[in-house]
N, C-alpha and C positions, 0 to 999 in steps of 0.2 A: 305409408311413409315411415321410415326408420327414425325412431325418437331416441336420441342419445341421452344417457343420464347426465346430470350436472357435473359430476366428477370428470367425465370424459371431456365435456366442453371446456371445463376449467383447464385441463391439461393442454388441449389444443390451443386455447387462447393464450396460455402461458408461453408456449413455444412461439406463438406469433408475435409476442410483445417483449421478447428478450432484447435488451439494449446491445449496442455495439460492443460493449465490454463483456457481454455474456453474463454468466452466473457470478463472476467475480465482482460485478457491480454491487452486489449486496452481501458479500462475504466478509467475515471478520477473521477468517483463518489465513495463515500464511500460504501463499503459493508463489513459485518463482517468477520473477520478472513482471510483476504487476505494474502497469503504467501508473504514473502519479495521478492522483485524483484531480479531475478538473471540475469547474463549476458550470459546464455546459448544460443546457436544457436537456431533459430526457430525450434521447435520440428517437424513441419510438412513441412519443407523446401524440403525434398526429395519427398514428395507427390506432392507438388506444381510443382516442376521441372518436375516430370514424367507426370503430367497432361498436361503440355504445349506441350508435344511431341505427344499427341493423334491425333490432327488435327489442321489445321490452325485456325479454329474458336475458339477452346479451348485455343490455344496459345494467341489469342487476348483477350479473356475473362479473362484468368488467369493472365495477366500482372498486373492488379490491386493488386491481392493477392501475387504475387511473389515479388513485391517491397514494400509491406506495412510495412515490419519489417526487418531492416538492422542492422547488427553488423559490425562495421568498424574495421577490423584488417588487416591481410595480404590480399592482393588483392584489397585494397582500390583504388589503382590507376586505375586498370581495371574497377572497378565499376564506378569510376568518369567518365571515358571515355564513358561508356555505357549511363550514365545519361545525359551527355552533347551532345551525338550524337542523343539521342531520347528525345527531349524536353518535351514530355508529361509524361515520366516515373517519374520524380521528384514529380509530383503532387500526386502520389499514396502513397508516403512514409508517414506513420503515426507514426511509432515508430523507434527510433534509439538507439542502444547501443553503447556508445562512450567511450571505455576504455582510460585511461590516456596515454597509450602508443601510441594512435593514434593522440594525440594533443601535443606531445613533441615539445617545441619551439626551433627554430633555426633561424639564420639570413637568410634573403633572402626569398625564396619561401616558402609559408605556406604548411603544409602537405595536402594531398589530402582530408582528412576528412573535412577540412574547406570548400573547394570548393563543396563537396557533400552537406553539410548543407545549402549552399547558394541556391541550387535548390530545397530544400525540403520545398516548400512554405506552405504546409498543415501539417507540422509536429506537432503532438499532444503530443507525449510522448518521453521524453529524459531520458536515463538511463546512469549515470556515475557510473560504478560498482567499488567495492572494489579492490584496487590494490593488486596483489599477492605479498607476502612478498619477493619472490625471484627476483622480478623485480627491477632493479635499473635504474631509469629514472632521467635525469637532465633537470631542467627547468630554463634556464638562460636568456631568452628573453621574451619580452611581447607577449602575445597570442592575436590572432585576436578576435574581438568582433563581434558576430553574433546575431543581433536582431531576436528573434523567437516569433513573434507576435501571432502565432497560437497555441503556446504551452499551453496545459491544465494540463499536469502532469509532474512532475520532481522527479525522484528518484536519489538522490545524495549521493555519499560516499565521504566525505571530504578528500582532500589531501593537506596538508599545503604548500609544496613546489610548487605544481602546482598553488595553489590559488594565490600565490604572483604575478604570471605573468598576472593576470587579464583575461579579455575577456572570452572565452569559458571555461577556466580553473577555473574561479572564481565563487563561488556560488552567491556572491553579485551582480556581473555583470550580470549573467544570470537571476537572479530574477528581476533586474531592467529593463531588456529588454523583460520580459514575462508578459504583462499586463493581459492576460486571464487565468493565472495559477489558477487551482482549487484544485489540489492535490499536496502536497509537502511531500516527505519522505527524511529525512536527517539522515545519519550515519557517523561514523568516529570520531576521536579525534582531537580537535582543538589544545589543548596544548598551547605552547608559540606562535604558528602561528595564529595570529588573522585573522578573515575573512576580506578580502579586500573589502571595500565598498567605492564607490565614491559619495555616497549620501544616503538619507533615503530609507528604504525598505518599500514600501507601496503596499501590495498585496490585492487589492480591490476585487478580485474575489475568493480568497482562501477560501475553505470550509473545507478541510481536512488537518490536519498536523499530520505526523507520525514521531516520534522520535525513531530512532534505536540506543539505547545506553543511557547512563546517564551522558552525557557531561555537566558539570555545566557551562562552559564558553559559550557554544552554547545556553543553556537555558537563560543565562544572556543577550545575544544579542537579542534573540527573545522577552524577556520581556521588555527590555529597549529601543531597537532601531527599532523594527518592528511595523508596523501598520497592523492589520488583522481584519478589521471591520465586516466581515461576517463569521468568523471562527465558525464552528458549531460542528466539529468532531475532537477529538484528539485520536490518537492511541499511546500508550506507550509500546514499546517492552520490556522495563525494567524500573524500578522505578528510578527517579533521586535521587542523594544523598542529604543528609542534608534536608533542608527545601524547596527543589525544587518543590515538589508537592503543598505545601501550596501557594507558590508564583505563580505557574501556575494557580491554581484555583482562586486565588485572582485577577489575571489579566483578565481571560477570563470567569469565571463562569457565569456571567449574560447571555452570548450568547451561551454557550455550550448546545448542544442537545444530543450528543452521546459521550461516553467515552469507550475505549476498552483497557483492560490490556492484555499484551502479555504473552507468555509462558516462564516465568522466575521464578526461585524458590524463589527469593526475595519477590515476591508477596505473597508467602506462608508463609514466615518467619515473616511478619508483616501485620497488618490489614490496608491495603490501601483503601479498599472499604468504610470503615466507614467515613474517611475524605472526600473522593470523594462525597459520598451521602450527607454528612453534609454541605459541602461547595459549592455544585453545585445544587441549588434548582430547576433549570429549566430543568434538564436532563429529556429526555423522553425515552432514551435507554441506557443500559449499557451492555457490552459484555466482557466476560472473560473466561479463561481456568479454568474449575471447579477444577481440581486436582492440579493446580498451584497457587491457590488463597485462602487466609484465609477467613473464613466466617466473616461477619461484626459484630463487637460488638457495635451495634447502637440501641438506644431505642427511637429515635424521629421519627416523621412522615415525609415522603417524598411524596409530593402531586402530582408531575408531572410525575413520572416514569410510563411508559406504557408497555415497553418491556424489557425483560432480555434475553440475548443470552448466552448459556453455551456450551463450547466446551469440548468434552470428551477425548482430547488427553491424553495419558497415562503418568503418572509421576512415574518413577522408585522408588521414595521415598515412594509411597503408593502402596504396592504390594499385601498384604493379603486382602481377601474379607471383613474381619471385619473392617479394617481401611478405606477401600474404601466406604463401605456402611455407616459407621458412618459419614464420611466426607460429603457424599451426603445428608444425613438426616439433619445434622447441617445447611448446606446451605439453603435447602428448608424450614426448620423450621424458620430460621431467615428471609428469603425473604418473607415469607407469613404471618408472625406474627408481625413484627416490625412496620407495618403501611405504606402500599403502597396503598392508596385508589384508585389510578388510574391504578394500575397494572392489565393488561388484558392478556398478553401473555408471555409464556416462550418458547423460541425456542432452540431446541437441535441440535448442530452441531457435526459432526464427527461420530464415531461409538458408538451408544447407544443401539444396540439390546440386548447385554448381560445384560446391566444395567437395561433396561426396563423389561426384563424377570426374573430378580432375585426375588425369592419369598419374601425375607425380605422387599423389597421396594414396594410390591403390595399395601399395605395399604396407603403408602404415595401418590402413583399416584391416588388412589381412592379418597383420601381426597382433593387433588388438584382439581380434577374434580368436586367434590361436592361443593367446594368453588367457582366454577365458572371460574376458570382459564382455558385458552386455552393453552394446551401443545402440541407442534408439532415439528416434526423433520424437519430440513431444506430441506431434500431431498424427503420427502413424505408428505402426508396430516396429519392432526392432528390424535391423537389416544385417545381413551377413557379408562375407567377403565377396568381391566381384570376381 
């Protein structure tokens, strides 16, 4: 019988237990059109559990994958006991989903979630999900502060009442104790509850900032009280109100290399691309949802842009073939004629097969090819003229 070395089995088991989100589930690097992080249970947890029952060797090999992604809800006390009885298990934890219900403050003994975080010395990703509106939680006492020096990605949904208690419930406190943070996604409404901060926010390793929502007060904090010296990628799930974009570009435009606009109809109602391209001269990549974004009314030259990513997610407001084709043609005409001397590649994300095959657009694809543009789908290699 052929006996495979453990390294081969680990590779096989890794491929068998990749989540629905693929490798991006554990990444702290920017890649276009990542879905917003959710708090769902690990989609392949049942597979991982089943594989541990095959044999003793597989149980040993699967331990790393079984504990790499934790959601702290009911059963946290039992999980805490397992991690403390098996000292090596905590080192395998890479991602933790930490609902606010698991960090409700009370006098005396801290919740088991705090003790669990203490043994996760290699934690890279922390998710604080949106609180369900039906949940009523009281935060009356100070929360524990847990330095997470290994954290590389933070997906945070703000909760004003919890934030007041500091520690693990406070965005400011978590940021100040996470010196290696590379990716930060923030959502929620701050309102009258200010972010608790016990000092300046200096994120020296942060490269990607994702803003889920158009909260003006949050944007004000970022622009006036935060230091982000190597920020290179900004993702906007919706446009800020008023002059928020102009202030954002004014603060960070010299260092920005990538901007992504989200799937929000307000990007279609107004021309946000034009101000972005005009005010961010050092951009090398821009990504947006084609049918949720107005084409840019811009006539000046942008010399740095190299790549444009277009996602074909369907917009119910554009339903008939005539309006869809006209919208596509307007975008490609603007993007290839207004002056992008460095533009080399257009990458298509999502479902493009029907669009590519549409007879009305055949001449457009041919023209792009003749002009020297590389047009490729993100899931396959490039394609040429039909």
